[in-house]
C-alpha positions as CSV (number, residue, x, y, z in Angstrom):
1,M,83.9,100.6,61.1
2,S,85.0,103.5,63.3
3,D,87.7,105.9,62.2
4,A,91.2,105.2,63.3
5,I,92.9,107.3,66.0
6,N,96.6,107.8,65.3
7,I,98.1,107.4,68.8
8,G,101.7,108.0,67.7
9,S,104.8,106.2,66.5
10,V,105.6,102.6,67.3
11,D,108.7,104.0,69.1
12,D,106.4,105.9,71.5
13,I,105.4,102.7,73.4
14,D,108.3,100.6,74.6
15,E,108.0,96.9,74.3
16,G,106.5,95.6,77.6
17,E,104.7,98.9,78.2
18,A,101.2,100.4,77.5
19,K,99.7,103.7,76.7
20,V,96.2,104.8,77.9
21,I,93.9,106.6,75.4
22,P,91.4,108.4,77.6
23,A,87.7,107.9,77.1
24,E,87.2,111.5,76.0
25,E,89.7,110.9,73.1
26,N,88.6,107.5,72.0
27,G,84.8,108.0,72.1
28,T,83.9,104.7,73.8
29,G,83.1,106.0,77.3
30,E,86.0,103.8,78.6
31,D,89.7,104.3,78.7
32,I,91.6,102.0,76.3
33,A,95.1,100.6,77.0
34,V,97.3,100.0,74.0
35,F,100.0,97.4,74.8
36,H,103.3,96.8,73.0
37,A,103.6,93.1,73.8
38,E,106.8,91.1,74.1
39,D,105.9,89.4,70.8
40,G,106.4,92.8,69.1
41,N,102.7,93.3,68.3
42,F,100.4,96.0,69.6
43,Y,97.0,95.1,71.2
44,A,94.3,97.1,72.8
45,L,91.9,96.3,75.7
46,D,89.5,98.4,77.8
47,D,91.9,99.6,80.5
48,T,89.8,98.7,83.5
49,C,90.1,95.1,84.9
50,T,86.9,93.3,84.7
51,H,87.3,92.0,88.3
52,E,87.9,95.2,90.2
53,T,88.6,98.8,89.2
54,A,92.3,98.8,88.3
55,S,94.2,100.0,85.3
56,L,95.5,97.1,83.2
57,A,98.0,99.5,81.7
58,D,99.7,99.5,85.1
59,G,99.9,95.7,85.0
60,W,102.7,93.4,84.0
61,I,103.0,92.3,80.4
62,E,104.5,88.8,79.8
63,G,104.3,87.4,76.3
64,A,100.9,88.3,75.0
65,E,99.2,88.5,78.4
66,V,98.8,91.3,80.9
67,E,98.4,90.7,84.7
68,C,96.3,93.1,86.7
69,P,98.3,95.0,89.3
70,V,95.6,94.5,92.1
71,H,94.7,90.9,92.3
72,S,96.9,89.3,89.6
73,A,94.1,88.3,87.2
74,R,95.6,87.7,83.8
75,F,94.1,88.6,80.4
76,C,95.0,87.5,76.9
77,L,96.0,90.6,74.9
78,K,94.9,89.0,71.6
79,T,91.4,87.9,72.7
80,G,90.7,89.7,76.0
81,E,89.9,86.3,77.6
82,A,90.2,86.2,81.4
83,L,92.9,83.5,81.9
84,C,92.7,83.1,85.7
85,M,90.8,83.9,88.8
86,P,89.7,86.2,90.2
87,A,88.6,87.6,86.8
88,T,85.9,85.6,85.0
89,I,84.8,88.2,82.4
90,A,86.8,88.9,79.3
91,A,88.1,92.4,78.6
92,R,86.8,94.1,75.5
93,T,89.4,94.2,72.7
94,H,89.9,96.9,70.0
95,K,91.6,96.7,66.7
96,V,95.1,98.0,66.4
97,E,97.0,98.4,63.2
98,V,100.6,99.5,62.5
99,R,100.9,101.5,59.3
100,D,104.0,103.4,58.1
101,G,105.5,103.4,61.6
102,D,102.3,104.7,63.3
103,V,100.0,102.9,65.7
104,L,96.4,103.2,64.7
105,L,93.6,102.4,67.2
106,Y,90.1,101.5,66.0
107,P,87.8,102.0,69.0
108,N,84.8,99.7,69.2
109,V,86.1,97.5,66.4
110,P,86.9,94.1,67.9
111,A,90.4,92.8,67.4
112,E,90.8,89.9,65.1
113,A,92.1,87.1,67.2
């Protein structure tokens, strides 16, 4: 298991917003977006849409889904599954844990759906 990265307090990411953890900081070679979903939970996906280069963190969060800002592909924040065209490839998930009010990201550790 990879070491956790403390990305800040739960209050640092408003509900319905996301924070990007740059590739240089997370060690995966890809930027990771950590989302604070409308269900109150935190989820993490690779930040780049699998259809076209666009930041999912810039997308719209509804429930436990994020919609890409370029061509409206939607992804499940829990599983990374591509939910509609034009995306057909799932986004990679990463484990997120909330402990003592802090959000911990485990890069390269798949989220438990």
